[in-house]
All heavy atoms as TSV, in Angstrom:
chain	resi	resn	atom	element	x	y	z
A	1	MET	N	N	0.849	-1.175	0.000
A	1	MET	CA	C	0.000	0.000	0.000
A	1	MET	C	C	0.895	1.238	0.000
A	1	MET	O	O	1.787	1.374	0.815
A	1	MET	CB	C	-0.877	-0.007	1.250
A	1	MET	CG	C	-1.671	1.260	1.386
A	1	MET	SD	S	-2.840	1.230	2.742
A	1	MET	CE	C	-1.773	1.539	4.106
A	2	ARG	N	N	0.653	2.146	-0.912
A	2	ARG	CA	C	1.451	3.363	-1.025
A	2	ARG	C	C	0.673	4.521	-0.407
A	2	ARG	O	O	-0.456	4.795	-0.797
A	2	ARG	CB	C	1.762	3.662	-2.471
A	2	ARG	CG	C	2.703	4.829	-2.623
A	2	ARG	CD	C	2.985	5.104	-4.044
A	2	ARG	NE	N	3.490	3.869	-4.662
A	2	ARG	CZ	C	4.400	3.844	-5.592
A	2	ARG	NH1	N	4.916	4.935	-6.032
A	2	ARG	NH2	N	4.791	2.711	-6.106
A	3	LEU	N	N	1.284	5.177	0.551
A	3	LEU	CA	C	0.679	6.334	1.192
A	3	LEU	C	C	1.107	7.603	0.467
A	3	LEU	O	O	2.151	7.624	-0.186
A	3	LEU	CB	C	1.103	6.402	2.660
A	3	LEU	CG	C	0.661	5.229	3.521
A	3	LEU	CD1	C	1.257	5.342	4.906
A	3	LEU	CD2	C	-0.840	5.140	3.595
A	4	PRO	N	N	0.329	8.686	0.584
A	4	PRO	CA	C	0.726	9.942	-0.062
A	4	PRO	C	C	2.071	10.424	0.476
A	4	PRO	O	O	2.344	10.338	1.661
A	4	PRO	CB	C	-0.382	10.918	0.334
A	4	PRO	CG	C	-1.516	10.078	0.765
A	4	PRO	CD	C	-0.957	8.782	1.237
A	5	GLY	N	N	2.918	10.921	-0.425
A	5	GLY	CA	C	4.217	11.434	-0.031
A	5	GLY	C	C	5.297	10.377	0.093
A	5	GLY	O	O	6.404	10.672	0.495
A	6	MET	N	N	4.978	9.133	-0.244
A	6	MET	CA	C	5.961	8.065	-0.127
A	6	MET	C	C	6.484	7.696	-1.510
A	6	MET	O	O	5.740	7.646	-2.478
A	6	MET	CB	C	5.355	6.837	0.534
A	6	MET	CG	C	4.951	7.065	1.968
A	6	MET	SD	S	4.270	5.602	2.718
A	6	MET	CE	C	5.729	4.672	3.020
A	7	ALA	N	N	7.766	7.425	-1.585
A	7	ALA	CA	C	8.389	7.003	-2.835
A	7	ALA	C	C	8.443	5.478	-2.879
A	7	ALA	O	O	8.524	4.833	-1.844
A	7	ALA	CB	C	9.796	7.576	-2.929
A	8	PRO	N	N	8.398	4.882	-4.061
A	8	PRO	CA	C	8.498	3.422	-4.134
A	8	PRO	C	C	9.893	2.955	-3.764
A	8	PRO	O	O	10.865	3.681	-3.921
A	8	PRO	CB	C	8.184	3.123	-5.598
A	8	PRO	CG	C	8.493	4.375	-6.328
A	8	PRO	CD	C	8.216	5.500	-5.364
A	9	GLY	N	N	9.981	1.703	-3.261
A	9	GLY	CA	C	11.277	1.127	-2.910
A	9	GLY	C	C	12.175	1.048	-4.132
A	9	GLY	O	O	13.253	1.600	-4.171
A	10	GLY	N	N	11.730	0.352	-5.174
A	10	GLY	CA	C	12.334	0.372	-6.483
A	10	GLY	C	C	13.738	-0.172	-6.621
A	10	GLY	O	O	14.425	0.142	-7.576
A	11	HIS	N	N	14.224	-1.007	-5.718
A	11	HIS	CA	C	15.575	-1.521	-5.879
A	11	HIS	C	C	15.567	-2.929	-6.453
A	11	HIS	O	O	16.610	-3.519	-6.661
A	11	HIS	CB	C	16.362	-1.458	-4.570
A	11	HIS	CG	C	15.622	-1.969	-3.389
A	11	HIS	ND1	N	15.429	-3.288	-3.145
A	11	HIS	CD2	C	14.985	-1.300	-2.396
A	11	HIS	CE1	C	14.716	-3.441	-2.034
A	11	HIS	NE2	N	14.436	-2.251	-1.573
A	12	GLY	N	N	14.410	-3.495	-6.722
A	12	GLY	CA	C	14.321	-4.773	-7.416
A	12	GLY	C	C	14.628	-5.994	-6.586
A	12	GLY	O	O	14.701	-7.082	-7.122
A	13	GLY	N	N	14.815	-5.852	-5.288
A	13	GLY	CA	C	15.125	-7.001	-4.435
A	13	GLY	C	C	13.871	-7.623	-3.865
A	13	GLY	O	O	12.763	-7.434	-4.356
A	14	VAL	N	N	14.058	-8.409	-2.818
A	14	VAL	CA	C	12.931	-9.073	-2.174
A	14	VAL	C	C	12.088	-8.099	-1.371
A	14	VAL	O	O	10.962	-8.404	-1.020
A	14	VAL	CB	C	13.411	-10.224	-1.261
A	14	VAL	CG1	C	13.988	-11.336	-2.081
A	14	VAL	CG2	C	14.390	-9.724	-0.236
A	15	ASP	N	N	12.622	-6.911	-1.081
A	15	ASP	CA	C	11.900	-5.931	-0.276
A	15	ASP	C	C	11.233	-4.869	-1.135
A	15	ASP	O	O	11.208	-3.699	-0.789
A	15	ASP	CB	C	12.848	-5.251	0.718
A	15	ASP	CG	C	13.350	-6.215	1.774
A	15	ASP	OD1	O	12.598	-7.158	2.081
A	15	ASP	OD2	O	14.460	-6.017	2.273
A	16	ASP	N	N	10.676	-5.260	-2.288
A	16	ASP	CA	C	10.026	-4.284	-3.159
A	16	ASP	C	C	8.817	-3.642	-2.509
A	16	ASP	O	O	8.386	-2.566	-2.927
A	16	ASP	CB	C	9.607	-4.933	-4.473
A	16	ASP	CG	C	10.683	-4.817	-5.530
A	16	ASP	OD1	O	11.599	-4.002	-5.330
A	16	ASP	OD2	O	10.607	-5.539	-6.534
A	17	ASP	N	N	8.231	-4.272	-1.498
A	17	ASP	CA	C	7.062	-3.701	-0.842
A	17	ASP	C	C	7.424	-2.649	0.190
A	17	ASP	O	O	6.557	-1.983	0.728
A	17	ASP	CB	C	6.239	-4.801	-0.167
A	17	ASP	CG	C	5.622	-5.744	-1.185
A	17	ASP	OD1	O	5.391	-5.297	-2.327
A	17	ASP	OD2	O	5.385	-6.905	-0.839
A	18	VAL	N	N	8.707	-2.491	0.490
A	18	VAL	CA	C	9.150	-1.522	1.479
A	18	VAL	C	C	9.024	-0.127	0.883
A	18	VAL	O	O	9.468	0.129	-0.235
A	18	VAL	CB	C	10.609	-1.788	1.912
A	18	VAL	CG1	C	11.107	-0.680	2.819
A	18	VAL	CG2	C	10.705	-3.128	2.601
A	19	GLN	N	N	8.402	0.771	1.612
A	19	GLN	CA	C	8.216	2.146	1.167
A	19	GLN	C	C	9.082	3.066	2.010
A	19	GLN	O	O	9.287	2.825	3.186
A	19	GLN	CB	C	6.744	2.560	1.320
A	19	GLN	CG	C	5.777	1.671	0.593
A	19	GLN	CD	C	5.877	1.809	-0.909
A	19	GLN	OE1	O	6.089	2.901	-1.412
A	19	GLN	NE2	N	5.742	0.709	-1.612
A	20	SER	N	N	9.564	4.137	1.413
A	20	SER	CA	C	10.342	5.114	2.171
A	20	SER	C	C	9.779	6.503	1.905
A	20	SER	O	O	9.213	6.759	0.846
A	20	SER	CB	C	11.822	5.058	1.783
A	20	SER	OG	O	11.962	5.363	0.417
A	21	TYR	N	N	9.941	7.387	2.880
A	21	TYR	CA	C	9.432	8.740	2.745
A	21	TYR	C	C	10.398	9.595	1.947
A	21	TYR	O	O	11.614	9.447	2.049
A	21	TYR	CB	C	9.224	9.375	4.122
A	21	TYR	CG	C	8.034	8.821	4.846
A	21	TYR	CD1	C	8.174	7.838	5.810
A	21	TYR	CD2	C	6.765	9.280	4.556
A	21	TYR	CE1	C	7.084	7.315	6.467
A	21	TYR	CE2	C	5.661	8.764	5.200
A	21	TYR	CZ	C	5.825	7.794	6.156
A	21	TYR	OH	O	4.738	7.291	6.787
A	22	ARG	N	N	9.842	10.510	1.165
A	22	ARG	CA	C	10.671	11.491	0.473
A	22	ARG	C	C	11.105	12.539	1.487
A	22	ARG	O	O	10.330	12.922	2.358
A	22	ARG	CB	C	9.877	12.164	-0.632
A	22	ARG	CG	C	9.511	11.236	-1.750
A	22	ARG	CD	C	8.826	11.997	-2.853
A	22	ARG	NE	N	8.369	11.048	-3.852
A	22	ARG	CZ	C	7.194	11.090	-4.419
A	22	ARG	NH1	N	6.338	12.035	-4.127
A	22	ARG	NH2	N	6.857	10.180	-5.311
A	23	PRO	N	N	12.320	13.023	1.392
A	23	PRO	CA	C	12.760	14.052	2.344
A	23	PRO	C	C	12.000	15.362	2.123
A	23	PRO	O	O	11.647	15.706	0.992
A	23	PRO	CB	C	14.247	14.217	2.043
A	23	PRO	CG	C	14.437	13.671	0.677
A	23	PRO	CD	C	13.368	12.648	0.454
A	24	LEU	N	N	11.731	16.074	3.211
A	24	LEU	CA	C	11.049	17.360	3.122
A	24	LEU	C	C	12.021	18.435	2.668
A	24	LEU	O	O	13.195	18.419	3.027
A	24	LEU	CB	C	10.492	17.753	4.493
A	24	LEU	CG	C	9.316	16.970	5.016
A	24	LEU	CD1	C	9.012	17.395	6.442
A	24	LEU	CD2	C	8.106	17.182	4.151
A	25	LYS	N	N	11.513	19.373	1.887
A	25	LYS	CA	C	12.320	20.543	1.557
A	25	LYS	C	C	12.377	21.426	2.794
A	25	LYS	O	O	11.487	21.410	3.633
A	25	LYS	CB	C	11.682	21.302	0.401
A	25	LYS	CG	C	11.815	20.599	-0.932
A	25	LYS	CD	C	11.042	21.276	-2.043
A	25	LYS	CE	C	11.435	22.718	-2.231
A	25	LYS	NZ	N	10.709	23.357	-3.350
A	26	ALA	N	N	13.428	22.213	2.919
A	26	ALA	CA	C	13.608	23.017	4.125
A	26	ALA	C	C	12.715	24.251	4.123
A	26	ALA	O	O	12.119	24.590	5.135
A	26	ALA	CB	C	15.062	23.435	4.274
A	27	THR	N	N	12.611	24.942	3.010
A	27	THR	CA	C	11.833	26.183	2.967
A	27	THR	C	C	10.870	26.158	1.797
A	27	THR	O	O	11.067	25.439	0.816
A	27	THR	CB	C	12.746	27.416	2.823
A	27	THR	OG1	O	13.519	27.268	1.640
A	27	THR	CG2	C	13.666	27.553	4.024
A	28	SER	N	N	9.832	26.963	1.896
A	28	SER	CA	C	8.835	27.040	0.841
A	28	SER	C	C	9.036	28.309	0.018
A	28	SER	O	O	9.836	29.175	0.366
A	28	SER	CB	C	7.433	27.039	1.448
A	28	SER	OG	O	7.181	28.246	2.111
A	29	GLU	N	N	8.309	28.413	-1.049
A	29	GLU	CA	C	8.330	29.630	-1.858
A	29	GLU	C	C	7.463	30.713	-1.228
A	29	GLU	O	O	7.519	31.857	-1.627
A	29	GLU	CB	C	7.835	29.326	-3.272
A	29	GLU	CG	C	8.682	28.307	-4.007
A	29	GLU	CD	C	10.083	28.814	-4.267
A	29	GLU	OE1	O	10.247	30.014	-4.534
A	29	GLU	OE2	O	11.008	27.989	-4.184
A	30	GLY	N	N	6.636	30.334	-0.273
A	30	GLY	CA	C	5.803	31.295	0.434
A	30	GLY	C	C	4.328	31.065	0.195
A	30	GLY	O	O	3.921	30.420	-0.775
A	31	VAL	N	N	3.522	31.596	1.087
A	31	VAL	CA	C	2.073	31.454	0.990
A	31	VAL	C	C	1.563	32.146	-0.266
A	31	VAL	O	O	0.644	31.672	-0.930
A	31	VAL	CB	C	1.394	32.040	2.250
A	31	VAL	CG1	C	-0.113	32.010	2.133
A	31	VAL	CG2	C	1.835	31.279	3.476
A	32	TRP	N	N	2.178	33.262	-0.630
A	32	TRP	CA	C	1.702	34.041	-1.781
A	32	TRP	C	C	1.935	33.306	-3.091
A	32	TRP	O	O	1.314	33.621	-4.095
A	32	TRP	CB	C	2.371	35.405	-1.813
A	32	TRP	CG	C	2.274	36.122	-0.504
A	32	TRP	CD1	C	3.316	36.533	0.261
A	32	TRP	CD2	C	1.095	36.493	0.214
A	32	TRP	NE1	N	2.852	37.121	1.404
A	32	TRP	CE2	C	1.486	37.114	1.404
A	32	TRP	CE3	C	-0.269	36.346	-0.026
A	32	TRP	CZ2	C	0.591	37.601	2.332
A	32	TRP	CZ3	C	-1.165	36.829	0.908
A	32	TRP	CH2	C	-0.740	37.442	2.065
A	33	GLN	N	N	2.835	32.329	-3.102
A	33	GLN	CA	C	3.090	31.534	-4.306
A	33	GLN	C	C	2.249	30.259	-4.332
A	33	GLN	O	O	2.384	29.454	-5.234
A	33	GLN	CB	C	4.575	31.169	-4.393
A	33	GLN	CG	C	5.504	32.344	-4.425
A	33	GLN	CD	C	5.278	33.223	-5.640
A	33	GLN	OE1	O	4.996	32.731	-6.727
A	33	GLN	NE2	N	5.388	34.525	-5.450
A	34	GLY	N	N	1.411	30.060	-3.319
A	34	GLY	CA	C	0.522	28.905	-3.289
A	34	GLY	C	C	1.043	27.718	-2.501
A	34	GLY	O	O	0.392	26.686	-2.464
A	35	ASP	N	N	2.208	27.832	-1.882
A	35	ASP	CA	C	2.744	26.728	-1.077
A	35	ASP	C	C	2.127	26.744	0.319
A	35	ASP	O	O	1.857	27.804	0.875
A	35	ASP	CB	C	4.260	26.852	-0.915
A	35	ASP	CG	C	5.010	26.413	-2.154
A	35	ASP	OD1	O	4.420	25.701	-2.975
A	35	ASP	OD2	O	6.186	26.787	-2.279
A	36	ASN	N	N	1.912	25.567	0.872
A	36	ASN	CA	C	1.501	25.449	2.262
A	36	ASN	C	C	2.775	25.351	3.097
A	36	ASN	O	O	3.516	24.377	2.975
A	36	ASN	CB	C	0.635	24.205	2.471
A	36	ASN	CG	C	0.137	24.073	3.883
A	36	ASN	OD1	O	0.484	24.855	4.755
A	36	ASN	ND2	N	-0.682	23.072	4.109
A	37	PRO	N	N	3.070	26.352	3.934
A	37	PRO	CA	C	4.327	26.329	4.680
A	37	PRO	C	C	4.478	25.137	5.618
A	37	PRO	O	O	5.590	24.768	5.967
A	37	PRO	CB	C	4.316	27.635	5.477
A	37	PRO	CG	C	3.165	28.406	5.014
A	37	PRO	CD	C	2.301	27.526	4.189
A	38	LEU	N	N	3.382	24.523	6.029
A	38	LEU	CA	C	3.469	23.400	6.959
A	38	LEU	C	C	3.886	22.107	6.264
A	38	LEU	O	O	4.068	21.088	6.918
A	38	LEU	CB	C	2.142	23.211	7.692
A	38	LEU	CG	C	1.718	24.411	8.534
A	38	LEU	CD1	C	0.415	24.119	9.238
A	38	LEU	CD2	C	2.791	24.780	9.523
A	39	HIS	N	N	4.059	22.134	4.955
A	39	HIS	CA	C	4.565	20.966	4.237
A	39	HIS	C	C	6.087	21.029	4.083
A	39	HIS	O	O	6.659	20.226	3.352
A	39	HIS	CB	C	3.917	20.856	2.859
A	39	HIS	CG	C	2.478	20.473	2.924
A	39	HIS	ND1	N	1.614	20.684	1.889
A	39	HIS	CD2	C	1.732	19.906	3.903
A	39	HIS	CE1	C	0.419	20.252	2.213
A	39	HIS	NE2	N	0.472	19.777	3.441
A	40	PHE	N	N	6.727	21.985	4.742
A	40	PHE	CA	C	8.176	22.156	4.664
A	40	PHE	C	C	8.748	22.104	6.070
A	40	PHE	O	O	8.103	22.511	7.031
A	40	PHE	CB	C	8.514	23.477	3.973
A	40	PHE	CG	C	8.029	23.524	2.559
A	40	PHE	CD1	C	6.761	23.981	2.260
A	40	PHE	CD2	C	8.835	23.078	1.532
A	40	PHE	CE1	C	6.302	24.003	0.959
A	40	PHE	CE2	C	8.391	23.102	0.230
A	40	PHE	CZ	C	7.117	23.564	-0.069
A	41	SER	N	N	9.960	21.614	6.211
A	41	SER	CA	C	10.492	21.280	7.531
A	41	SER	C	C	10.825	22.502	8.392
A	41	SER	O	O	10.533	22.500	9.586
A	41	SER	CB	C	11.721	20.390	7.396
A	41	SER	OG	O	12.723	21.035	6.657
A	42	LEU	N	N	11.420	23.547	7.834
A	42	LEU	CA	C	11.824	24.684	8.669
A	42	LEU	C	C	10.627	25.472	9.217
A	42	LEU	O	O	10.581	25.740	10.427
A	42	LEU	CB	C	12.776	25.597	7.891
A	42	LEU	CG	C	13.432	26.701	8.700
A	42	LEU	CD1	C	14.240	26.129	9.849
A	42	LEU	CD2	C	14.329	27.542	7.808
A	43	PRO	N	N	9.633	25.843	8.401
A	43	PRO	CA	C	8.467	26.519	8.992
A	43	PRO	C	C	7.719	25.644	9.996
A	43	PRO	O	O	7.200	26.144	10.995
A	43	PRO	CB	C	7.583	26.839	7.786
A	43	PRO	CG	C	8.489	26.814	6.619
A	43	PRO	CD	C	9.563	25.827	6.946
A	44	LEU	N	N	7.678	24.340	9.754
A	44	LEU	CA	C	7.014	23.434	10.693
A	44	LEU	C	C	7.768	23.380	12.014
A	44	LEU	O	O	7.159	23.393	13.089
A	44	LEU	CB	C	6.907	22.044	10.083
A	44	LEU	CG	C	6.117	21.004	10.860
A	44	LEU	CD1	C	4.690	21.468	11.064
A	44	LEU	CD2	C	6.148	19.681	10.135
A	45	LEU	N	N	9.096	23.352	11.963
A	45	LEU	CA	C	9.910	23.370	13.177
A	45	LEU	C	C	9.687	24.662	13.966
A	45	LEU	O	O	9.529	24.631	15.187
A	45	LEU	CB	C	11.389	23.212	12.826
A	45	LEU	CG	C	12.372	23.323	13.988
A	45	LEU	CD1	C	12.187	22.153	14.941
A	45	LEU	CD2	C	13.794	23.387	13.464
A	46	ILE	N	N	9.644	25.797	13.270
A	46	ILE	CA	C	9.418	27.084	13.942
A	46	ILE	C	C	8.051	27.097	14.616
A	46	ILE	O	O	7.914	27.540	15.761
A	46	ILE	CB	C	9.571	28.239	12.935
A	46	ILE	CG1	C	11.020	28.345	12.485
A	46	ILE	CG2	C	9.090	29.552	13.534
A	46	ILE	CD1	C	11.236	29.291	11.322
A	47	LEU	N	N	7.025	26.591	13.933
A	47	LEU	CA	C	5.691	26.536	14.527
A	47	LEU	C	C	5.670	25.638	15.755
A	47	LEU	O	O	5.081	25.991	16.788
A	47	LEU	CB	C	4.670	26.043	13.501
A	47	LEU	CG	C	3.254	25.846	14.029
A	47	LEU	CD1	C	2.646	27.196	14.407
A	47	LEU	CD2	C	2.409	25.122	13.028
A	48	GLN	N	N	6.330	24.486	15.702
A	48	GLN	CA	C	6.351	23.577	16.841
A	48	GLN	C	C	7.081	24.195	18.029
A	48	GLN	O	O	6.635	24.056	19.178
A	48	GLN	CB	C	7.001	22.254	16.445
A	48	GLN	CG	C	6.155	21.438	15.515
A	48	GLN	CD	C	6.869	20.216	14.985
A	48	GLN	OE1	O	8.089	20.103	15.075
A	48	GLN	NE2	N	6.112	19.290	14.423
A	49	ILE	N	N	8.173	24.900	17.773
A	49	ILE	CA	C	8.896	25.571	18.862
A	49	ILE	C	C	8.025	26.643	19.497
A	49	ILE	O	O	7.971	26.763	20.726
A	49	ILE	CB	C	10.225	26.150	18.339
A	49	ILE	CG1	C	11.204	25.027	18.024
A	49	ILE	CG2	C	10.837	27.115	19.347
A	49	ILE	CD1	C	12.461	25.482	17.313
A	50	CYS	N	N	7.312	27.410	18.674
A	50	CYS	CA	C	6.429	28.457	19.210
A	50	CYS	C	C	5.293	27.861	20.032
A	50	CYS	O	O	4.935	28.402	21.086
A	50	CYS	CB	C	5.870	29.311	18.072
A	50	CYS	SG	S	7.100	30.363	17.291
A	51	LEU	N	N	4.727	26.748	19.574
A	51	LEU	CA	C	3.647	26.104	20.332
A	51	LEU	C	C	4.142	25.569	21.672
A	51	LEU	O	O	3.471	25.746	22.701
A	51	LEU	CB	C	3.027	24.974	19.518
A	51	LEU	CG	C	2.093	25.397	18.399
A	51	LEU	CD1	C	1.660	24.190	17.582
A	51	LEU	CD2	C	0.884	26.112	18.955
A	52	VAL	N	N	5.297	24.932	21.683
A	52	VAL	CA	C	5.856	24.421	22.942
A	52	VAL	C	C	6.137	25.574	23.897
A	52	VAL	O	O	5.836	25.501	25.093
A	52	VAL	CB	C	7.127	23.578	22.678
A	52	VAL	CG1	C	7.893	23.310	23.948
A	52	VAL	CG2	C	6.757	22.277	21.988
A	53	HIS	N	N	6.686	26.652	23.378
A	53	HIS	CA	C	6.984	27.816	24.209
A	53	HIS	C	C	5.700	28.410	24.798
A	53	HIS	O	O	5.639	28.702	26.007
A	53	HIS	CB	C	7.717	28.873	23.384
A	53	HIS	CG	C	8.011	30.129	24.135
A	53	HIS	ND1	N	8.995	30.208	25.093
A	53	HIS	CD2	C	7.434	31.349	24.090
A	53	HIS	CE1	C	9.010	31.423	25.603
A	53	HIS	NE2	N	8.068	32.137	24.996
A	54	ALA	N	N	4.671	28.573	23.969
A	54	ALA	CA	C	3.413	29.154	24.442
A	54	ALA	C	C	2.739	28.271	25.492
A	54	ALA	O	O	2.241	28.769	26.512
A	54	ALA	CB	C	2.475	29.381	23.263
A	55	VAL	N	N	2.744	26.968	25.268
A	55	VAL	CA	C	2.111	26.051	26.235
A	55	VAL	C	C	2.865	26.050	27.557
A	55	VAL	O	O	2.255	26.129	28.635
A	55	VAL	CB	C	2.002	24.632	25.640
A	55	VAL	CG1	C	1.633	23.614	26.707
A	55	VAL	CG2	C	0.994	24.606	24.513
A	56	THR	N	N	4.194	25.990	27.521
A	56	THR	CA	C	4.953	25.966	28.777
A	56	THR	C	C	4.838	27.286	29.526
A	56	THR	O	O	4.756	27.294	30.754
A	56	THR	CB	C	6.430	25.627	28.533
A	56	THR	OG1	O	6.969	26.540	27.582
A	56	THR	CG2	C	6.584	24.214	28.024
A	57	ARG	N	N	4.811	28.413	28.809
A	57	ARG	CA	C	4.631	29.709	29.483
A	57	ARG	C	C	3.232	29.798	30.099
A	57	ARG	O	O	3.068	30.332	31.193
A	57	ARG	CB	C	4.858	30.865	28.524
A	57	ARG	CG	C	6.273	30.974	28.000
A	57	ARG	CD	C	7.283	31.166	29.088
A	57	ARG	NE	N	7.063	32.433	29.764
A	57	ARG	CZ	C	7.596	32.783	30.915
A	57	ARG	NH1	N	8.421	31.955	31.519
A	57	ARG	NH2	N	7.341	33.939	31.456
A	58	GLY	N	N	2.235	29.278	29.400
A	58	GLY	CA	C	0.877	29.267	29.946
A	58	GLY	C	C	0.767	28.406	31.193
A	58	GLY	O	O	0.131	28.791	32.180
A	59	LEU	N	N	1.396	27.240	31.162
A	59	LEU	CA	C	1.392	26.371	32.343
A	59	LEU	C	C	2.139	27.013	33.508
A	59	LEU	O	O	1.676	26.952	34.660
A	59	LEU	CB	C	2.008	25.015	32.018
A	59	LEU	CG	C	1.175	24.086	31.138
A	59	LEU	CD1	C	1.992	22.871	30.727
A	59	LEU	CD2	C	-0.087	23.674	31.860
A	60	ALA	N	N	3.276	27.643	33.228
A	60	ALA	CA	C	4.033	28.304	34.294
A	60	ALA	C	C	3.223	29.435	34.903
A	60	ALA	O	O	3.212	29.615	36.127
A	60	ALA	CB	C	5.358	28.838	33.744
A	61	PHE	N	N	2.525	30.195	34.070
A	61	PHE	CA	C	1.692	31.282	34.584
A	61	PHE	C	C	0.558	30.740	35.444
A	61	PHE	O	O	0.282	31.254	36.529
A	61	PHE	CB	C	1.117	32.099	33.415
A	61	PHE	CG	C	0.224	33.209	33.851
A	61	PHE	CD1	C	0.758	34.362	34.405
A	61	PHE	CD2	C	-1.146	33.111	33.697
A	61	PHE	CE1	C	-0.070	35.397	34.807
A	61	PHE	CE2	C	-1.980	34.137	34.092
A	61	PHE	CZ	C	-1.437	35.283	34.653
A	62	GLY	N	N	-0.069	29.661	34.992
A	62	GLY	CA	C	-1.162	29.063	35.756
A	62	GLY	C	C	-0.706	28.492	37.085
A	62	GLY	O	O	-1.362	28.681	38.109
A	63	PHE	N	N	0.424	27.812	37.089
A	63	PHE	CA	C	0.942	27.251	38.334
A	63	PHE	C	C	1.405	28.344	39.286
A	63	PHE	O	O	1.252	28.233	40.498
A	63	PHE	CB	C	2.078	26.267	38.063
A	63	PHE	CG	C	1.613	24.959	37.483
A	63	PHE	CD1	C	2.323	24.357	36.457
A	63	PHE	CD2	C	0.482	24.324	37.971
A	63	PHE	CE1	C	1.910	23.153	35.932
A	63	PHE	CE2	C	0.052	23.126	37.447
A	63	PHE	CZ	C	0.769	22.538	36.420
A	64	ARG	N	N	1.971	29.414	38.755
A	64	ARG	CA	C	2.419	30.515	39.607
A	64	ARG	C	C	1.220	31.189	40.271
A	64	ARG	O	O	1.256	31.531	41.448
A	64	ARG	CB	C	3.202	31.533	38.785
A	64	ARG	CG	C	3.863	32.590	39.641
A	64	ARG	CD	C	4.696	33.572	38.833
A	64	ARG	NE	N	5.598	32.894	37.908
A	64	ARG	CZ	C	5.712	33.206	36.616
A	64	ARG	NH1	N	4.995	34.168	36.097
A	64	ARG	NH2	N	6.559	32.547	35.853
A	65	ARG	N	N	0.138	31.342	39.531
A	65	ARG	CA	C	-1.064	31.951	40.107
A	65	ARG	C	C	-1.685	31.056	41.169
A	65	ARG	O	O	-2.152	31.526	42.191
A	65	ARG	CB	C	-2.094	32.235	39.015
A	65	ARG	CG	C	-1.665	33.212	37.991
A	65	ARG	CD	C	-2.367	34.468	37.977
A	65	ARG	NE	N	-3.664	34.423	38.597
A	65	ARG	CZ	C	-4.493	35.413	38.549
A	65	ARG	NH1	N	-4.165	36.489	37.908
A	65	ARG	NH2	N	-5.655	35.357	39.155
A	66	SER	N	N	-1.700	29.750	40.927
A	66	SER	CA	C	-2.308	28.846	41.913
A	66	SER	C	C	-1.431	28.728	43.161
A	66	SER	O	O	-1.943	28.511	44.247
A	66	SER	CB	C	-2.544	27.469	41.294
A	66	SER	OG	O	-1.325	26.828	41.023
A	67	ALA	N	N	-0.137	28.891	43.029
A	67	ALA	CA	C	0.752	28.801	44.184
A	67	ALA	C	C	0.656	30.052	45.055
A	67	ALA	O	O	0.919	29.993	46.257
A	67	ALA	CB	C	2.190	28.609	43.732
A	68	SER	N	N	0.270	31.179	44.473
A	68	SER	CA	C	0.204	32.422	45.256
A	68	SER	C	C	-1.144	32.608	45.940
A	68	SER	O	O	-1.381	33.636	46.545
A	68	SER	CB	C	0.487	33.614	44.337
A	68	SER	OG	O	-0.553	33.744	43.393
A	69	ARG	N	N	-2.018	31.644	45.881
A	69	ARG	CA	C	-3.340	31.768	46.506
A	69	ARG	C	C	-3.351	31.256	47.942
A	69	ARG	O	O	-4.404	30.888	48.453
A	69	ARG	CB	C	-4.365	31.002	45.687
A	69	ARG	CG	C	-4.629	31.634	44.356
A	69	ARG	CD	C	-5.756	30.944	43.653
A	69	ARG	NE	N	-5.941	31.546	42.347
A	69	ARG	CZ	C	-6.630	30.999	41.382
A	69	ARG	NH1	N	-7.188	29.816	41.573
A	69	ARG	NH2	N	-6.755	31.597	40.231
A	70	GLY	N	N	-2.228	31.186	48.592
A	70	GLY	CA	C	-2.193	30.780	49.984
A	70	GLY	C	C	-2.098	29.292	50.207
A	70	GLY	O	O	-2.459	28.802	51.265
A	71	SER	N	N	-1.618	28.556	49.260
A	71	SER	CA	C	-1.495	27.113	49.436
A	71	SER	C	C	-0.149	26.725	50.027
A	71	SER	O	O	0.197	25.569	50.078
A	71	SER	CB	C	-1.685	26.409	48.080
A	71	SER	OG	O	-0.704	26.829	47.172
A	72	SER	N	N	0.608	27.720	50.448
A	72	SER	CA	C	1.903	27.444	51.045
A	72	SER	C	C	1.738	26.960	52.468
A	72	SER	O	O	0.858	27.427	53.194
A	72	SER	CB	C	2.740	28.728	50.974
A	72	SER	OG	O	3.463	28.921	52.121
A	73	PRO	N	N	2.569	26.033	52.972
A	73	PRO	CA	C	2.429	25.514	54.338
A	73	PRO	C	C	2.719	26.588	55.379
A	73	PRO	O	O	2.262	26.499	56.515
A	73	PRO	CB	C	3.446	24.389	54.427
A	73	PRO	CG	C	4.200	24.371	53.177
A	73	PRO	CD	C	3.591	25.327	52.218
A	74	ARG	N	N	3.458	27.645	55.050
A	74	ARG	CA	C	3.781	28.680	56.038
A	74	ARG	C	C	2.573	29.545	56.364
A	74	ARG	O	O	2.534	30.171	57.404
A	74	ARG	CB	C	4.905	29.554	55.506
A	74	ARG	CG	C	6.196	28.797	55.390
A	74	ARG	CD	C	7.292	29.692	54.906
A	74	ARG	NE	N	8.497	28.898	54.682
A	74	ARG	CZ	C	9.616	29.403	54.249
A	74	ARG	NH1	N	9.702	30.672	53.965
A	74	ARG	NH2	N	10.648	28.614	54.070
A	75	SER	N	N	1.601	29.611	55.467
A	75	SER	CA	C	0.452	30.487	55.736
A	75	SER	C	C	-0.593	29.822	56.634
A	75	SER	O	O	-1.595	30.426	56.950
A	75	SER	CB	C	-0.195	30.887	54.402
A	75	SER	OG	O	-0.728	29.746	53.765
A	76	SER	N	N	-0.379	28.584	57.062
A	76	SER	CA	C	-1.376	27.883	57.880
A	76	SER	C	C	-1.108	28.023	59.372
A	76	SER	O	O	-1.634	27.253	60.157
A	76	SER	CB	C	-1.414	26.414	57.485
A	76	SER	OG	O	-0.172	25.825	57.762
A	77	LYS	N	N	-0.315	28.989	59.834
A	77	LYS	CA	C	-0.007	29.161	61.265
A	77	LYS	C	C	-1.144	29.761	62.017
A	77	LYS	O	O	-1.862	30.576	61.717
A	77	LYS	CB	C	1.236	30.026	61.435
A	77	LYS	CG	C	2.480	29.286	61.080
A	77	LYS	CD	C	3.674	30.161	61.352
A	77	LYS	CE	C	4.930	29.404	61.039
A	77	LYS	NZ	N	6.102	30.179	61.291
């Protein structure tokens, strides 16, 4: 079964059914040229880094707010 974006094995051996992925291009021509930037490795990496950063900053902000609401053991005297 061939999935989209996969190249045929094509080496003529016993493993002709083995499929391999085509390597991603690093950069696109841009949205204005009709390319989807998420089909290229560098814009996808930048988006993933931004998402991880935003999620971790959001979690840190949420935990910092919940910790300052008097849940410290010193405030129970």
